[in-house]
MARZALO-547234 format. One record per residue (C-alpha): residue number from 1; residue in one letter; y, z, x. Coordinates in Angstrom, 1 decimal. Last residue first. Layout:
N
+-----+--------+--------+--------+--------+
: num : residu :     yy :     zz :     xx :
+-----+--------+--------+--------+--------+
: NUM :      A :      Y :      Z :      X :
...
+-----+--------+--------+--------+--------+
END
This chain:
267
+-----+--------+--------+--------+--------+
: num : residu :     yy :     zz :     xx :
+-----+--------+--------+--------+--------+
: 267 :      K :    2.3 :    1.8 :  -21.3 :
: 266 :      T :   -0.9 :   -0.1 :  -20.7 :
: 265 :      V :   -2.2 :    1.6 :  -17.2 :
: 264 :      V :   -5.1 :   -0.1 :  -15.9 :
: 263 :      E :   -7.9 :    2.3 :  -14.8 :
: 262 :      Q :   -9.3 :    3.5 :  -11.9 :
: 261 :      D :  -12.1 :    6.2 :  -10.5 :
: 260 :      I :  -12.4 :    7.3 :   -7.1 :
: 259 :      Q :  -15.4 :    9.5 :   -6.3 :
: 258 :      V :  -16.0 :   11.3 :   -2.5 :
: 257 :      T :  -19.4 :   12.3 :   -2.2 :
: 256 :      S :  -20.5 :   15.3 :   -0.3 :
: 255 :      G :  -23.2 :   15.2 :    2.2 :
: 254 :      D :  -21.4 :   16.2 :    5.1 :
: 253 :      P :  -21.6 :   12.8 :    6.5 :
: 252 :      T :  -19.7 :   11.5 :    3.6 :
: 251 :      N :  -20.7 :    8.9 :    1.1 :
: 250 :      I :  -18.1 :    6.8 :   -1.0 :
: 249 :      T :  -18.3 :    6.2 :   -4.6 :
: 248 :      W :  -15.9 :    3.7 :   -5.7 :
: 247 :      R :  -15.2 :    3.0 :   -9.6 :
: 246 :      V :  -13.0 :    0.8 :  -11.6 :
: 245 :      L :  -12.5 :   -2.1 :   -9.1 :
: 244 :      K :  -11.3 :   -5.1 :  -10.8 :
: 243 :      P :   -8.3 :   -3.3 :  -12.7 :
: 242 :      P :   -8.0 :   -5.9 :  -14.2 :
: 241 :      G :  -10.6 :   -8.4 :  -15.0 :
: 240 :      D :  -14.3 :   -9.2 :  -14.1 :
: 239 :      V :  -15.5 :   -5.7 :  -13.3 :
: 238 :      V :  -16.2 :   -4.4 :   -9.8 :
: 237 :      Y :  -18.2 :   -1.1 :   -9.3 :
: 236 :      M :  -18.0 :   -0.2 :   -5.8 :
: 235 :      T :  -20.8 :    1.7 :   -3.7 :
: 234 :      G :  -20.7 :    3.8 :   -0.6 :
: 233 :      L :  -21.6 :    4.1 :    3.0 :
: 232 :      L :  -25.3 :    3.1 :    2.8 :
: 231 :      K :  -26.6 :    3.4 :    6.3 :
: 230 :      S :  -29.3 :    0.9 :    8.0 :
: 229 :      G :  -27.6 :   -2.6 :    6.9 :
: 228 :      D :  -26.7 :   -3.4 :   10.6 :
: 227 :      E :  -23.4 :   -4.1 :    9.8 :
: 226 :      T :  -23.2 :   -0.6 :    8.2 :
: 225 :      R :  -23.1 :   -0.8 :    4.3 :
: 224 :      D :  -21.0 :   -0.9 :    1.5 :
: 223 :      D :  -23.1 :   -1.5 :   -1.8 :
: 222 :      V :  -21.5 :   -3.6 :   -4.5 :
: 221 :      A :  -22.4 :   -2.6 :   -8.2 :
: 220 :      W :  -21.0 :   -5.5 :  -10.7 :
: 219 :      A :  -19.7 :   -3.8 :  -13.5 :
: 218 :      K :  -20.6 :   -3.9 :  -17.2 :
: 217 :      H :  -18.0 :   -1.2 :  -18.3 :
: 216 :      S :  -17.9 :    1.8 :  -20.6 :
: 215 :      K :  -14.6 :    3.6 :  -21.2 :
: 214 :      G :  -14.4 :    7.5 :  -21.1 :
: 213 :      F :  -12.1 :    7.7 :  -18.0 :
: 212 :      V :  -14.8 :    5.5 :  -16.3 :
: 211 :      Q :  -18.3 :    4.9 :  -17.8 :
: 210 :      V :  -20.8 :    2.5 :  -15.6 :
: 209 :      D :  -23.3 :    0.0 :  -17.0 :
: 208 :      E :  -24.7 :   -1.9 :  -14.2 :
: 207 :      R :  -24.7 :   -5.6 :  -12.8 :
: 206 :      A :  -26.8 :   -6.0 :   -9.8 :
: 205 :      R :  -26.8 :   -5.5 :   -6.1 :
: 204 :      V :  -24.0 :   -7.3 :   -4.6 :
: 203 :      V :  -24.5 :   -6.4 :   -1.0 :
: 202 :      Y :  -21.2 :   -5.7 :    1.1 :
: 201 :      L :  -21.9 :   -5.4 :    5.0 :
: 200 :      H :  -19.6 :   -4.1 :    7.0 :
: 199 :      K :  -18.1 :   -4.9 :   10.6 :
: 198 :      E :  -16.0 :   -2.3 :   12.8 :
: 197 :      V :  -12.5 :   -2.5 :   14.2 :
: 196 :      S :  -10.9 :    0.3 :   15.6 :
: 195 :      A :   -7.2 :    1.3 :   16.0 :
: 194 :      T :   -5.1 :    3.1 :   18.2 :
: 193 :      M :   -2.4 :    6.1 :   18.4 :
: 192 :      A :   -2.0 :    8.2 :   21.2 :
: 191 :      T :    0.9 :   10.5 :   20.5 :
: 190 :      P :    0.5 :   10.5 :   16.7 :
: 189 :      S :   -3.4 :   11.0 :   17.1 :
: 188 :      G :   -6.1 :    8.6 :   17.1 :
: 187 :      A :   -7.1 :    5.9 :   14.7 :
: 186 :      P :   -5.6 :    3.2 :   12.5 :
: 185 :      R :   -8.3 :    1.4 :   10.6 :
: 184 :      W :   -9.7 :   -2.2 :   11.0 :
: 183 :      L :  -12.2 :   -4.1 :    9.0 :
: 182 :      A :  -14.6 :   -7.2 :    9.8 :
: 181 :      V :  -16.5 :   -8.4 :    6.7 :
: 180 :      R :  -19.9 :   -9.4 :    6.5 :
: 179 :      Y :  -21.0 :  -10.9 :    3.0 :
: 178 :      I :  -24.5 :  -10.3 :    1.2 :
: 177 :      A :  -25.3 :  -12.0 :   -2.2 :
: 176 :      G :  -28.2 :  -10.6 :   -4.0 :
: 175 :      E :  -27.0 :  -10.9 :   -7.6 :
: 174 :      R :  -23.8 :  -13.3 :   -7.9 :
: 173 :      M :  -20.2 :  -12.1 :   -7.4 :
: 172 :      P :  -17.8 :  -14.6 :   -5.4 :
: 171 :      L :  -15.5 :  -12.2 :   -3.2 :
: 170 :      E :  -12.2 :  -11.5 :   -4.7 :
: 169 :      E :  -12.9 :   -7.7 :   -5.6 :
: 168 :      V :  -14.5 :   -7.4 :   -2.0 :
: 167 :      V :  -11.2 :   -8.1 :   -0.3 :
: 166 :      Y :   -9.1 :   -5.3 :   -2.5 :
: 165 :      D :  -12.3 :   -2.9 :   -1.9 :
: 164 :      S :  -11.7 :   -3.1 :    1.8 :
: 163 :      W :   -8.2 :   -1.3 :    1.3 :
: 162 :      P :   -9.3 :    1.8 :    3.7 :
: 161 :      G :  -10.3 :   -0.8 :    5.9 :
: 160 :      Y :   -7.3 :   -3.3 :    6.2 :
: 159 :      F :   -8.8 :   -6.7 :    6.9 :
: 158 :      S :   -9.5 :   -7.9 :   10.5 :
: 157 :      R :   -8.2 :  -10.3 :   12.9 :
: 156 :      Q :  -10.3 :   -9.8 :   16.2 :
: 155 :      S :  -10.5 :   -7.3 :   19.0 :
: 154 :      L :   -7.3 :   -5.8 :   17.8 :
: 153 :      P :   -4.5 :   -5.1 :   20.2 :
: 152 :      V :   -2.3 :   -1.8 :   19.5 :
: 151 :      D :    1.3 :   -1.9 :   20.6 :
: 150 :      T :    2.8 :    1.8 :   20.0 :
: 149 :      P :    6.1 :    1.4 :   18.0 :
: 148 :      A :    9.4 :    2.9 :   19.9 :
: 147 :      A :   11.8 :    5.8 :   19.2 :
: 146 :      A :    9.4 :    7.7 :   17.3 :
: 145 :      G :   11.0 :    9.1 :   14.1 :
: 144 :      G :    7.9 :    9.4 :   12.0 :
: 143 :      M :    4.9 :    7.7 :   13.3 :
: 142 :      S :    5.0 :    4.2 :   14.9 :
: 141 :      L :    2.3 :    1.5 :   15.0 :
: 140 :      H :    2.7 :   -2.2 :   16.2 :
: 139 :      L :   -0.7 :   -3.9 :   15.4 :
: 138 :      G :   -2.1 :   -6.8 :   17.1 :
: 137 :      Q :   -2.2 :  -11.0 :   17.0 :
: 136 :      G :   -1.5 :  -11.3 :   13.6 :
: 135 :      D :    1.6 :   -9.8 :   13.7 :
: 134 :      N :    0.7 :   -6.6 :   12.0 :
: 133 :      R :    3.0 :   -3.7 :   11.4 :
: 132 :      V :    2.2 :   -0.2 :   10.5 :
: 131 :      I :    4.7 :    2.7 :    9.9 :
: 130 :      M :    3.2 :    6.3 :    9.8 :
: 129 :      S :    5.3 :    8.4 :    7.7 :
: 128 :      G :    6.1 :   12.0 :    8.7 :
: 127 :      N :    4.3 :   14.8 :   10.5 :
: 126 :      P :    1.7 :   15.8 :    7.8 :
: 125 :      G :    1.1 :   11.9 :    6.9 :
: 124 :      P :    2.5 :    9.6 :    4.5 :
: 123 :      L :    1.8 :    5.6 :    5.1 :
: 122 :      S :    4.2 :    2.8 :    5.1 :
: 121 :      A :    2.5 :   -0.4 :    5.4 :
: 120 :      S :    3.2 :   -4.1 :    6.9 :
: 119 :      L :    1.2 :   -7.6 :    7.0 :
: 118 :      L :   -2.3 :   -6.5 :    5.7 :
: 117 :      E :   -4.3 :   -9.5 :    5.5 :
: 116 :      L :   -4.9 :  -10.4 :    1.6 :
: 115 :      T :   -5.5 :  -14.2 :    2.7 :
: 114 :      R :   -3.5 :  -15.7 :   -0.2 :
: 113 :      R :   -0.7 :  -13.3 :   -0.7 :
: 112 :      D :   -0.5 :  -11.8 :    2.7 :
: 111 :      F :   -0.2 :   -8.1 :    2.0 :
: 110 :      T :    2.6 :   -5.7 :    2.1 :
: 109 :      F :    2.1 :   -2.0 :    1.5 :
: 108 :      N :    3.9 :    0.9 :    0.3 :
: 107 :      S :    2.7 :    4.6 :    0.1 :
: 106 :      V :    4.1 :    7.8 :   -1.7 :
: 105 :      A :    2.3 :   10.9 :   -1.3 :
: 104 :      A :    3.7 :   14.0 :   -3.0 :
: 103 :      R :    2.3 :   17.4 :   -2.3 :
: 102 :      T :    0.2 :   19.9 :   -4.0 :
: 101 :      G :   -0.8 :   23.3 :   -2.9 :
: 100 :      N :   -1.9 :   24.9 :    0.7 :
:  99 :      P :   -5.5 :   24.6 :   -0.3 :
:  98 :      G :   -5.3 :   20.9 :   -1.1 :
:  97 :      R :   -4.0 :   18.6 :   -3.9 :
:  96 :      V :   -2.6 :   15.1 :   -2.9 :
:  95 :      E :    0.0 :   13.7 :   -4.9 :
:  94 :      G :    0.9 :   10.0 :   -6.1 :
:  93 :      N :    3.4 :    7.1 :   -6.0 :
:  92 :      S :    1.6 :    4.0 :   -4.8 :
:  91 :      V :    3.5 :    0.8 :   -4.1 :
:  90 :      V :    1.7 :   -2.4 :   -3.8 :
:  89 :      R :    3.4 :   -5.6 :   -2.5 :
:  88 :      T :    1.7 :   -9.2 :   -2.4 :
:  87 :      V :    3.1 :  -11.5 :   -0.1 :
:  86 :      A :    4.3 :  -15.4 :   -0.4 :
:  85 :      R :    5.8 :  -16.3 :    3.0 :
:  84 :      G :    9.4 :  -17.8 :    3.3 :
:  83 :      A :   10.7 :  -14.9 :    5.0 :
:  82 :      S :    9.1 :  -12.5 :    2.6 :
:  81 :      D :    8.3 :  -13.8 :   -0.8 :
:  80 :      G :    7.2 :  -12.0 :   -3.9 :
:  79 :      F :    4.4 :  -10.5 :   -5.7 :
:  78 :      T :    4.0 :   -7.1 :   -7.8 :
:  77 :      I :    1.2 :   -4.7 :   -7.8 :
:  76 :      T :    1.8 :   -1.0 :   -9.0 :
:  75 :      N :   -0.4 :    1.9 :   -8.0 :
:  74 :      R :   -0.1 :    5.1 :   -9.8 :
:  73 :      A :   -1.9 :    8.2 :   -8.2 :
:  72 :      E :   -4.1 :   11.2 :   -8.3 :
:  71 :      Q :   -5.8 :   12.8 :   -5.2 :
:  70 :      V :   -7.8 :   16.0 :   -4.6 :
:  69 :      L :   -9.5 :   16.5 :   -8.0 :
:  68 :      T :  -12.6 :   18.7 :   -7.5 :
:  67 :      S :  -16.2 :   18.0 :   -8.8 :
:  66 :      T :  -18.9 :   20.6 :   -8.3 :
:  65 :      G :  -22.5 :   19.5 :   -8.4 :
:  64 :      E :  -23.3 :   20.4 :   -4.8 :
:  63 :      I :  -20.1 :   18.7 :   -3.5 :
:  62 :      M :  -18.2 :   16.3 :   -5.3 :
:  61 :      R :  -14.7 :   15.3 :   -4.1 :
:  60 :      H :  -12.7 :   13.6 :   -6.8 :
:  59 :      V :   -9.9 :   10.9 :   -6.7 :
:  58 :      Q :   -8.1 :    9.8 :   -9.7 :
:  57 :      L :   -6.6 :    6.7 :  -10.2 :
:  56 :      H :   -4.0 :    4.9 :  -12.7 :
:  55 :      T :   -3.2 :    1.5 :  -12.3 :
:  54 :      T :   -0.2 :   -1.0 :  -12.6 :
:  53 :      F :   -0.5 :   -4.6 :  -13.2 :
:  52 :      A :    0.3 :   -7.9 :  -11.6 :
:  51 :      T :   -2.3 :  -10.8 :  -11.6 :
:  50 :      M :   -4.8 :  -12.0 :   -8.8 :
:  49 :      R :   -5.8 :  -15.6 :   -8.6 :
:  48 :      R :   -3.2 :  -15.7 :   -5.6 :
:  47 :      G :   -5.4 :  -13.3 :   -3.6 :
:  46 :      D :   -7.6 :  -16.3 :   -2.4 :
:  45 :      I :  -10.7 :  -15.2 :   -0.6 :
:  44 :      L :  -13.8 :  -17.2 :   -0.3 :
:  43 :      P :  -11.6 :  -19.8 :    1.5 :
:  42 :      S :  -11.7 :  -17.5 :    4.7 :
:  41 :      G :   -8.3 :  -17.0 :    6.2 :
:  40 :      V :   -9.4 :  -13.4 :    7.6 :
:  39 :      P :  -13.1 :  -13.6 :    8.2 :
:  38 :      V :  -15.9 :  -13.7 :    5.5 :
:  37 :      D :  -19.4 :  -14.2 :    7.2 :
:  36 :      I :  -22.1 :  -14.8 :    4.9 :
:  35 :      T :  -25.4 :  -12.8 :    5.3 :
:  34 :      D :  -28.7 :  -14.7 :    4.9 :
:  33 :      A :  -30.3 :  -13.2 :    8.0 :
:  32 :      T :  -29.5 :   -9.7 :    6.4 :
:  31 :      H :  -32.0 :  -10.5 :    3.7 :
:  30 :      A :  -34.9 :  -11.5 :    6.0 :
:  29 :      A :  -34.2 :   -8.4 :    8.0 :
:  28 :      P :  -34.8 :   -6.1 :    5.2 :
:  27 :      L :  -32.1 :   -3.8 :    3.9 :
:  26 :      L :  -32.5 :   -0.3 :    5.0 :
:  25 :      P :  -33.1 :    2.0 :    2.0 :
:  24 :      H :  -31.0 :    2.2 :   -1.3 :
:  23 :      R :  -32.4 :    4.8 :   -3.3 :
:  22 :      A :  -33.7 :    6.9 :   -0.5 :
:  21 :      S :  -30.1 :    6.8 :    1.0 :
:  20 :      A :  -28.8 :    6.2 :    4.4 :
:  19 :      K :  -26.0 :    8.5 :    5.7 :
:  18 :      G :  -22.5 :    8.2 :    5.8 :
:  17 :      P :  -19.8 :    6.6 :    8.0 :
:  16 :      P :  -16.6 :    8.3 :    8.6 :
:  15 :      I :  -13.9 :    8.9 :    5.6 :
:  14 :      V :  -10.4 :    8.0 :    5.8 :
:  13 :      I :   -8.8 :    8.2 :    2.9 :
:  12 :      T :   -5.3 :    6.7 :    2.2 :
:  11 :      L :   -3.6 :    7.7 :   -0.6 :
:  10 :      A :   -2.9 :    4.1 :   -1.4 :
:   9 :      L :   -6.3 :    3.9 :   -1.7 :
:   8 :      I :   -5.9 :    1.4 :   -3.5 :
:   7 :      I :   -7.9 :    0.4 :   -4.0 :
:   6 :      T :   -7.0 :   -2.4 :   -5.6 :
:   5 :      S :   -6.0 :   -3.8 :   -8.0 :
:   4 :      I :   -5.6 :   -2.1 :   -6.9 :
:   3 :      A :   -7.7 :   -3.6 :   -6.6 :
:   2 :      I :   -8.0 :   -1.9 :   -6.9 :
:   1 :      M :   -7.4 :   -5.3 :   -7.5 :
+-----+--------+--------+--------+--------+
END
């Protein structure tokens, strides 16, 4: 993944939709008509093909030619069993850098091994960890030492948005393919938590050469777009083997770019 294999954005970055780009204009309607829907449980996704490994990733924010390291982490993928259900577990140990210094950030995720649906997560936050549990019908969210979780319904079963690369990595890669995927992400405040569901298009554009951490890769460039194809939200660069996702660029509304680079840890 990134796969963390996947991105693992374990240090979850929540970035709102960006602007369309002159390089990647609005998709023609004839193209979007051929879009393949990928719901949770789709036979196109089978996480059992994944292997266990550890990755190192860095997150940079780039503004007007200046790059700043804002997050760094190691993500470890293992496989196990939970009440008879095969699961994939990811532990992310990292740090977040900001104007007030550097703080540790440890996240834990459990996914259904085959479908890659997020089952539970513990996410770091300024006021304590947010605990997420997904029972297939909706979410149970709690923050810090809250006495009871907030029950949040989802309009449909969806994949976890901040880890959408985890899903994209397992899609069949062929030039010109367009996939529609429903994603959810937590929203609101600790006292009024909710979740939003939105659909994205993932467009397999072409194979491109990309250099990450000094290593050259021939990667599939997969554009992340809004459902109507009008806005380019980012681009994932996916290789055939671990760590799958080697780079993810994310466009932000203020014109800056977030770039996530990932490599396999061999020691």
